[in-house]
GUKEMI-289842 format. One record per residue (C-alpha): x, y, z; residue in three letters. Coordinates in steps of 0.02 Angstrom, whole numbers, padded with zeros to 5 digits, always signed. Layout:
<atoms>
XYZALA
...
</atoms>
This chain:
<atoms>
+04792+05619+05376MET
+04891+05649+05534SER
+05081+05639+05527GLN
+05080+05486+05641LYS
+04963+05392+05523ILE
+05064+05445+05372ALA
+05225+05378+05449HIS
+05143+05212+05497ALA
+05070+05189+05324ALA
+05235+05239+05247LEU
+05325+05106+05349GLY
+05202+04970+05299ALA
+05210+05020+05116ALA
+05400+05028+05116GLU
+05409+04850+05182VAL
+05292+04792+05043ALA
+05385+04886+04906ILE
+05547+04803+04964ARG
+05471+04633+04930GLY
+05386+04581+05091GLY
+05224+04608+05182ASN
+05209+04703+05344PRO
+05213+04578+05487ALA
+05064+04533+05594ALA
+05075+04621+05762GLY
+05160+04778+05694GLU
+05078+04948+05719ILE
+04995+05005+05558PHE
+04923+05171+05617ALA
+04917+05269+05778ARG
+04797+05411+05816LYS
+04770+05508+05976ASP
+04643+05384+06045PHE
+04677+05220+05954SER
+04810+05109+05879THR
+04782+04990+05733SER
+04881+04828+05738ILE
+04913+04728+05579ILE
+04827+04558+05579LEU
+04865+04513+05399GLU
+04933+04598+05243ALA
+04946+04550+05061ALA
+05021+04627+04905MET
+04905+04647+04756THR
+04940+04543+04602HIS
+05007+04694+04506ASP
+05125+04739+04648GLY
+05059+04918+04654GLN
+04977+04914+04825SER
+04953+04814+04983ILE
+04793+04768+05073ARG
+04800+04769+05262VAL
+04678+04699+05391MET
+04694+04777+05564CYS
+04622+04763+05737GLY
+04618+04899+05869LYS
+04734+04882+06017ALA
+04600+04960+06126GLU
+04450+04852+06171THR
+04318+04990+06184ASP
+04291+05023+05998GLY
+04121+04997+05917ILE
+04198+04936+05754LYS
+04371+04875+05806PRO
+04417+04789+05641TRP
+04471+04881+05483SER
+04540+04861+05308LEU
+04656+04978+05217ALA
+04743+04992+05051LYS
+04915+05074+05035VAL
+04968+05125+04860THR
+05129+05205+04800PHE
+05120+05329+04657GLY
+05195+05494+04603ASP
+05319+05483+04746GLY
+05182+05471+04877LEU
+05109+05333+04985TYR
+04919+05344+04986VAL
+04826+05262+05131HIS
+04642+05225+05092THR
+04515+05155+05214SER
+04421+05007+05141LYS
+04298+04993+05285GLY
+04273+04958+05470THR
+04185+04807+05542PHE
+04091+04751+05697PHE
+04162+04575+05691GLY
+04329+04501+05647LYS
+04240+04379+05531ASP
+04167+04528+05435GLY
+04341+04600+05410ALA
+04410+04430+05361GLU
+04271+04405+05233LYS
+04298+04577+05155ALA
+04488+04552+05156PHE
+04471+04386+05063ARG
+04345+04454+04937LEU
+04446+04612+04899MET
+04593+04497+04858ARG
+04485+04396+04737GLY
+04477+04244+04851LEU
+04322+04144+04895LYS
+04230+04157+05060TRP
+04141+03997+05111THR
+04098+04034+05294ASP
+03929+04113+05259GLY
+03858+04280+05313ASP
+03928+04392+05449THR
+03847+04527+05556LEU
+03930+04657+05447ASP
+03835+04593+05295ASP
+03677+04664+05375TYR
+03743+04828+05444CYS
</atoms>
């Protein structure tokens, strides 16, 4: 994990640990060629991690939507990719399902890829 990504994930996790979710529109991660912007974030029921749905700031990505989980443990923030998606609806579906919520909008392109 690059230092820039670690600092972005650390910032998002710190906000969540302090009792709030990272805000939509904030930078979640920045790499040399792309920046992930938070679309939505939610704390898990046990309060041990947050789930984050992001979109790329750049418009040329093949899979511009992503999900991540940030967990705090043993004094470290751990940033785990939970997938990338062709369509925003695919990311939204996965985000809802990973939070234990229902998805009623049918299949997405990402269900077949």
